[in-house]
DOMILO-204235 format. One record per atom (N, C-alpha, C): x, y, z. Coordinates in pm, whole numbers, plus 32768, in hexadecimal, padded with zeros to 4 digits. Layout:
BEGIN
XYZ;...
***
This chain:
BEGIN
80547F878000;800080008000;8057807D8000;80BD807F8056;811680F3805F;816181087FDB;818F809C7F97;81D680A57F19;817C80E07EAC;810280B67EA4;80A480EB7E42;808D81807E56;808781AA7ED3;807282377EF2;80E8828B7EC1;816382577ED0;81D9829E7EA0;81D982AB7E08;81AF82407DC4;81AA82457D31;814A82B07D00;80DB82BD7D46;807A83257D20;80B583AF7D34;810383C17D9D;813D84457DB7;81A884687D51;81EF84077D1B;825F84207CC0;8234842F7C2E;81BB841A7C08;818E841F7B7E;812B84917B66;8102849F7AE5;809D85017ABD;802184B87A8D;7FB284EF7AAC;7F3684B77A76;7F2284E979E8;7EC984A9799D;7EAD84D17914;7E778560790F;7E248583796D;7DEB860B7970;7E5986727985;7EB7865479DE;7F2686B079F7;7F7A86C3797A;7F9686567932;7FE4866078B5;7F9B86B5784E;7F1786A17841;7EC886EE77E2;7EC887837805;7EC287A17886;7EC5882D78B2;7F4B886D788E;7FB9882678A6;803E885A7885;804B887277EE;801E8810779E;8024881E770C;7FD1889576DE;7F5B88A7771A;7F05891876F5;7F48899D7715;7F8B89A5778A;7FD08A2177B0;80428A3E7750;808F89D7772C;80FE89EA76CD;80C98A187645;805A89DE761A;801F8A057599;7FF28A96759A;7FB78AC17608;7F898B4C7613;80008BAB7611;80698B89765D;80E08BDD765E;81218BE575D4;81258B73758D;815F8B727506;810E8BCA74A8;80888BC174B3;80328C13745D;80458CA77478;80628CCA74F5;80788D577518;81018D8574EC;81668D337501;81F08D5D74EB;821D8D50745A;81E38CF3740E;82118CDF7384;82058D5E7330;81918DA57332;818C8E2272E7;81F28E897316;820F8E897398;82738EE673CC;82FD8EC67393;831E8E44738E;839E8E1B7355;83A58E4072C1;83368E2B7279;83328E4C71EB;83468EE271D5;83048F337229;83148FC4721E;83A38FEE723D;83E08FAE72A0;846B8FD072C2;84C78FAD724E;84B08F3A720E;85028F14719C;84F08F76712A;84738FA07111;845A8FFE70A4;8498908670C1;849590B2713E;84D591317161;856D9129714B;85A790B47169;863690A37150;865490AB70BB;8600906D7069;861290756FD9;85FD91046FA7;859D91486FE0;858691D36FBB;860092296FD9;8641920D7049;86BA9257706E;872B923E700B;873B91BE6FE3;87A1919E6F7E;878191E46EFB;870391E56ED6;86D892236E58;86F792B86E57;86D792FD6EC3;86EF938E6EC4;878593AB6ECA;87D193506F07;8863935F6F04;8896934F6E75;885E92EF6E2C;888392DF6D9F;8868935F6D51;87F393986D64;87CF94126D1B;882C94866D3F;884F94906DBD;88AA94FC6DE5;893394EB6DA3;8963946F6D9D;89E494586D5C;89DB94706CC5;896B94496C89;8956946A6BFC;895395016BE9;891295466C47;890C95D86C3F;899696176C44;89EC95E76C9E;8A73961D6CA7;8AC096066C26;8AB0958D6BEE;8AF7956C6B72;8AC695C36AFF;8A4395D36AF5;8A0C961F6A85;8A2996B46A94;8A2E96E46B0F;8A5597706B22;8AE597866AF5;8B3A97216B06;8BC397296AD3;8BC1972D6A3B;8B6B96D969FE;8B5C96DD696C;8B3297696940;8AD197A36985;8AA098276961;8B0F988F696C;8B5F988669D7;8BCE98E569EA;8C3498DB697A;8C4598636945;8CA7984E68D9;8C70986F684F;8BED988D6847;8BAE98A467C5;8B61992867C2;8BA6999267EF;8B709A1A67E6;8AE79A286827;8AD599E56899;8A5A99EE68E8;89E099B668A0;89F69963683A;8987992B67EE;8967989E681D;88E698806828;88BC97FB6851;88DC979467E4;88E397136809;890196AD67A4;889F96AF6730;88D2969566B9;888196966640;883C96116626;887095A4665E;883E95216636;887394FE65AC;883194A16569;885E947564E7;884394DE647B;88A394F36426;8893954663AF;88A194E96337;883294C462FD;8831945C6297;88489497620C;8890944D61BA;88B0947A6133;884C944360CE;884E947B6057;8801944A5FE5;876B94456001;873994A5604B;86AA94AF6060;866D944860BD;86BF93F360FD;86879391615A;864B93DA61D1;85CF93B861F2;858694056256;859393C962E2;85C194166341;85B593F563CE;858394726414;854594606486;851094D264CF;857E95156520;857295966530;85D595E46579;85EB95A96604;8667959B662A;868A956766AE;86A594D366B1;866F94866652;868F93F8664F;872693E4663E;875C93866689;87EC936D6680;884093C066DF;88009403673F;884A9457679D;88AA940267F3;88849384680F;88D593316867;895F9313682E;896392E767B0;89E392CA6771;8A3993466762;89F893B76745;8A4394336735;8A86945D67B7;8A4394456828;8A79946F68AA;8ACD940268EE;8ACF938A68B5;8B14931A68F5;8BA593376918;8BF5937F68C7;8C80939968EF;8C8E93E36973;8C23942669A0;8C2794706A1E;8BEF941F6A92;8BBB93A96A76;8B7593576ADA;8BCB92DE6AFB;8BE692CA6B7C;8C4592636BA6;8C1991D66B87;8B9791BA6B95;8B6791316B88;8ADF912E6B44;8ACA90CA6AEF;8A4690BA6AB0;89DB90976B17;8A0490686B8D;89A390466BF6;895390C06C23;898A91376C11;894391B16C3A;88C891CB6BE6;88C1918E6B71;884E91A46B1A;87D391556B48;87E690F66BA2;8777909F6BCA;874B90B66C5A;86C990CC6C6B;868E90D06CF1;867990416D22;869A90216DA0;86888F986DD1;85F78F6A6DD5;85988FC76DCD;850B8FA16DCA;84D78F8F6D3C;852B8FA36CDA;85038F906C4F;84FD8EFA6C34;84868EC76C13;84768E376BFD;84BE8E076B81;84E28E646B28;852D8E406AB0;85C18E3D6AD4;85F18DC96B01;86788DC06B39;86D98D736AE0;86C18D766A5D;87168D2A6A00;87928D7969D9;87EB8D8D6A39;88678DD46A1B;88CB8D7469DC;88CE8D716959;892B8D186913;895C8D5D6895;89DA8D4B6878;8A158D886802;89D08D526785;89B28DA86720;89D78E35671D;89718E93675E;88FB8E606783;88948EBA67B8;88918EB96850;88738F2D6889;88678F3E6918;87DF8F7C6937;87AB8F5A69AC;872D8F9669D7;8741902A69F2;86E7907B69BB;86E9910C69CF;866891336A16;8672915D6A93;85FC91786AE6;85D4920B6AE7;861A925E6A99;860092EF6A9D;85F393266A0F;8593937E69FE;857C93BE697D;85A094516981;85B5948A690C;85E6951268F9;8570956D68D6;856895E16911;84FB963F68F7;85059679686A;84A796546817;84A49680678B;849D9719677F;8466975C67E3;845797EE67DC;84DA983967E2;854797F367FC;85CB983367F9;85FA984C676A;85A29831670B;85BC984E667E;855298B0664B;8553992A667B;84EA99896655;84ED99AF65C2;855C9997657E;856899BC64F1;855599436495;852C98CF64CC;851A9858647A;84969860642E;8487981063C5;840C98156375;839297ED63C5;831E98116392;82A197E863CE;8299975163D7;8257971E6440;8249968D644F;81F3965163E1;81A796A4639B;815496716330;819B967462AA;821196B262A4;825896C06225;8292963B61F9;82839619617A;82B195996148;831D95A960DC;834C962260C4;83B29634605D;843495F26088;847895B36028;84F4956D6049;856F95C5603E;8561963B6003;85D6968E5FEC;85DD9704604C;859E96F660C2;85A397646121;86309770615B;865897E76185;86DE97F661C0;86E497B36248;875C978B6274;8768974E62F9;873297AB6364;86EA977663C8;86B597CA6433;872598056488;870B987864BE;876D98BE6510;874298B865A2;8799988365F9;877A987E6687;878A990866C4;8740991F6730;8749999D6778;87CF99A767C1;87F49A2067E4;88659A38683E;882D9A5C68C7;88819A5C692B;88539A8069B0;88169B0C69B2;884A9B64695F;88179BED695C;87899BF46925;875D9B8E68DB;86D69B8D68A3;866C9B686908;86949B31697A;86349B0369DD;860F9B726A3D;858E9B7F6A56;85609BE86AB1;857C9BC36B43;856B9B426B65;857F9B156BEE;85B19A856BEE;86349A6F6BDE;866999E66BD4;8644998E6C4B;863599C76CC2;861899786D39;858999436D3A;853399756CDF;84A899456CDA;848798FF6C57;84E898F56BFC;84CF98B66B7A;850698286B78;84B597C96B4B;84DC973C6B45;854A97276ADE;85AC96D76B03;861296AB6AA5;860096166A88;860A95C16AF0;85F595316AE0;857E95056B35;853594A06B03;84BF946A6B47;84BF93D36B38;846B938F6B85;846C92FC6B8A;842592C06B11;8465925C6AD4;842A92126A65;843C917D6A7D;83F5912B6A2F;83FE909B6A3B;83FA905C69B0;843C8FE869A2;84398FA06924;849B8FD368BD;84FD902468E6;855C90606888;85E5901E6898;86208FF86829;86A88FC56827;86F5900B67B8;8776901F67CD;87C990606767;885A9039677B;88A59042670E;893490246712;898090A46735;897A90CB67B4;89B7914A67DD;8A4F914367E1;8A8990CC67D3;8B1A90C467CA;8B4D90FB6745;8AF2910C66E6;8B1191456663;8AD691D1665C;8B27923A6642;8AF192C2663A;8A7F92D165D6;8A7D927B6571;8A11927E650D;89A39219652D;89B091D3659B;894D917065C8;8926910E655A;898590E6650A;896D908264A3;892B90B66426;891A913A641B;88D3917063A7;8920915D6325;89A39150632E;89F2913D62B4;89D890B46274;89A9905662C5;898B8FD2628F;88F68FB66290;88A7901F629D;8816900D6299;87D38FF7631F;88238FF3638A;87E88FE1640D;87AD8F56641F;87648F43648A;87218EC464A8;868C8EDB6497;86488E92643F;85B98EA96426;85698EA164A7;850C8EFF64B7;84B28EFC652A;84DF8F51659D;855E8F4865C5;858F8F986635;86188FCD6611;861B904465D9;8697907665A1;86E190D665FB;869F913F6629;86E691B2665B;86B491DB66E6;870D921E6732;86E1925B67AE;867492C0678E;861092C767E5;858E930367C2;8588939967D8;852793D86793;8503946367AE;846B946F67AA;843794D567E9;83A794ED67ED;838B956A683D;830D9596683C;82E9960D688C;827895F168ED;82659571690F;8205954E6978;8177953A6949;815D954468C8;80D6952D6895;80C7949B686C;805494626886;803993D76861;804E93C267CC;8085934A67AA;80A19323671E;810F937666DE;816193B9672F;81CD940966F7;825093F16740;827393726750;82F8934F6783;83449311670F;83AE935466E4;83F5932A666C;847792E56691;848292666667;84FB921B6684;851A91B56618;84CA91B265AE;84E0914D6548;84A5917B64C4;84CD9137645B;849F915C63D6;8430910063A4;840D909A63F3;839E904263CF;832190776416;82DB90D563D6;826C911A6418;81F990BB6439;81EE904C63F0;817E8FF16407;81848FAE6490;81FB8FA764CD;82098F65654F;823C8FC465BA;822C904665A7;826990A56604;822990A3668E;81B6906166A0;817D90586725;81D390066783;82388FBE674F;82968F7A67A8;82E28FDF67FE;82F3905867CA;833790C26814;82CD9112685E;82DB911E68E1;827491606930;82B091BF6996;825E922469BB;8280927B6A2B;826B922F6AAD;82C9923D6B0A;82BC91FF6B8E;82AA926A6BFA;827092DA6BD2;825F934E6C2A;81D993506C71;817A92FC6C45;80EF93116C6A;80B4937F6C14;8030938C6C16;7FF093F36BC6;8022947D6BF0;804694CE6B8E;8086954F6BA9;802495C36BA1;803696226BF9;7FE6969D6BF4;7F5296886C04;7F2A961C6C48;7E9C95FB6C5C;7E5495DE6BD9;7E9E95C76B6D;7E61959C6AF0;7E4A95046AF7;7DD394D96AD4;7DB5944A6ACE;7DA994226A3C;7DF293BB6A0E;7DEA93936981;7D5B93746958;7D37939368DB;7CAE937968AD;7C8592E768BC;7CE2928B68A7;7CC691FD68B6;7D3091C26913;7D0B91AE6992;7D6D918069F4;7D9290EE69E1;7D4A90A66989;7D6D901C696C;7DD4901168FC;7DEE908068B7;7E4F9081684A;7E9991056850;7EFE9107689F;7F46918468B9;7FDB916A68BE;802A91D468AE;80B991C568B3;80F191E8693D;809B91E669A2;80C691EC6A2D;80C191606A66;812891396AB2;812A90B56AF0;80B290A66B4D;8099910C6B9E;8026910C6BF9;8007919B6C1E;7FA391AE6C71;7F7792356C95;7FCA92746D03;801892246D4D;805692566DC6;80EB92756DBB;813592306D66;81C592486D5C;821791D66D92;829991DB6D76;82F4916C6D96;8310915F6E2A;831691CD6E74;834091C96EFF;82D692006F5C;829491A86FA7;823591D17010;81E092476FE5;818F92336F7E;813192976F4C;817493146F14;81E793036ED9;822D93716E98;82A8933C6E50;830193956E2A;837D936D6DE8;83E593DB6DFB;845F93BC6DD4;84CC941C6DE0;84DE946A6D5E;850194E96D6C;851995406CFA;85A095856D0B;85EB95916C9D;866395E36C9B;863D96686C5D;866096D56C9F;8641975B6C6F;86B697956C21;869C97FE6BD8;86FF98336B7B;8773987A6BBE;876B98906C40;87DE98C86C86;8836985B6CC2;881097DB6CAD;8862976B6CDA;8835972B6D5B;87CF97606D9F;87A2971E6E1A;872B96C26DFB;871496616E53;86AB95FE6E3F;864E95FC6EB7;85D095D76E9E;856F95CF6F0A;84FE95706EE6;84BC953C6F4E;844694E76F3C;83C9953D6F3E;836B951E6EE4;82EA95636EE3;827E95056EB1;820495196EE0;819394D36EA4;817595116E1C;814094C26DC0;812694F36D39;80C795696D35;806A95706D92;800995DD6D92;804A96656DAB;80C596676DE2;810C96E36DFE;816E970A6D90;816596C56D1E;81C096DF6CAF;816D96FD6C33;817F97736BF9;8131979A6B84;8179976D6B05;813297226AB2;816B96EF6A35;8130973A69BE;8166971E6949;8135975C68CE;81A197AA6888;817C97E96818;81DD983A67CD;81FB98B9681B;8262990167F0;828E99786839;821E99DE684A;82189A1968C0;81BB9A8768D7;81E59AFF6883;81829B4D6859;81A09BC36808;81E89C2E6858;81C19C3D68D6;81FB9CA1692F;82159C6369B8;82709C9A6A05;82909C5F6A88;821B9C596AE9;81B69CAF6AD8;81479CB26B36;80CC9C666B06;80D89C1A6A96;80669BCF6A63;80449B5A6ABF;7FC49B376AC3;7F979AC06B0A;7F929A4A6AA9;7F9399D06AE0;7F8899596A8C;7F0999616A38;7F18994E69B6;7EA899516957;7E5C99D5695B;7E9F9A3E6990;7E629AC2699A;7DDF9AC069E8;7DDF9A756A56;7D6B9A6E6AAF;7D949A966B3D;7D6B9B0B6B6D;7D149B6F6B2D;7D5E9BBD6AC0;7D139BF16A64;7D4A9C3369EF;7D919CB46A14;7E049CC969D3;7E4E9D4569E0;7E729D766955;7E759DF96942;7E989E3268C0;7F269E09689A;7F379DE1681B;7FBA9DBB67EA;7FDE9D2A6800;7F879CDE6842;7FA19C50685C;7F519BF967FB;7F819B7F67E7;7F439B246787;7EE49AC367CC;7EA19A716778;7E3B9A1667A9;7E70999167D7;7E2B992567B1;7E4198A167ED;7ECA986767CD;7EF4980B6823;7F7097BF6819;7FEC98136830;7FDD98896869;805198D9688E;806F98C66922;80F098C26942;811998BB69CE;810799436A10;810499426A91;810199C06ADB;81889A046AD3;81889A886AD3;82049AD46AD1;824D9ACD6B56;82C89AFB6B56;831C9AEE6BCD;82F59B506C3D;829F9BB26C20;82739C0E6C88;81E89BED6CBB;81A89B876C81;81239B616CAC;81289B246D38;80BE9B386D84;80BB9B056E0E;80949A726E14;805C9A3A6DA7;802699B26DB0;808E99466DC5;80EF99346D69;814298BD6D78;81BE98D96DCB;81EE98716E0E;8271987D6E4E;82DD988C6DE3;82D0983C6D75;832C98456D05;82DC98376C84;831998566C14;82D198556B94;832E98256B25;82F297E96ABE;833D97C36A47;835D983D69F1;832098AD6A0B;833E992769C1;83C5995D69EC;840E999A698D;848C99DA69B0;847A9A7169BD;84009AA169AA;83E59B3069B7;83999B4F6A36;
***
């Protein structure tokens, strides 16, 4: 009798085991999202460090090129690429490692020669003298990038932003353009934050593979959210993403605090001229650099 009593004291009943398992399950359910958030914040920190280092390198490029921003690819014989495409290969001599081009939260992690994952896109509006986006002529002159003096407020104008699905041969200053590139995913990307306008390849039929990872910008919601060039509505990092500004500093912002679109007509214009101001243009324009709405803007004015 005494031995049986000791055995009961030294063991656990089935109910006790179930209670312990239930408590562990509850704790895991509570803590797992916390661990995931901590991991994502760590990746966000690495990402913004990458952008800052890219900013330092590109500012060195600008200093060596009469204060002018990178031109991207300048294609010969009428071959059409959008302004800013190919910025990565052009700036590569100033960048220590190709690893800086990739955000650790970018699911496109196929870093293999000759192509590398490129997690950041170039603001197309830094080419204020480039042809209209609707122009289809093949003999247009090469676009001219802005200089620092052309920017009204470099600390509020976007330079690089988060993208997904982009790969390029940035180890080559021409990113493989001399041999025709790689079909489907050719060049480091450019865009101005508007849906369906992220340029990174010459195969337009499949360009939806290249997407913005910023979340919806400027409170604009795509007309068809089931077929859009945004990865999602919230952004790559905890409901936002990292941006490199034209003065070389980087910061995290939610997409709703970033105004996208073509250049504002005047520094005090509102996004899409809402509310309307004299001298400002209509839809698809970014807010100017003096507007109170956005923390930052794709406009350089």
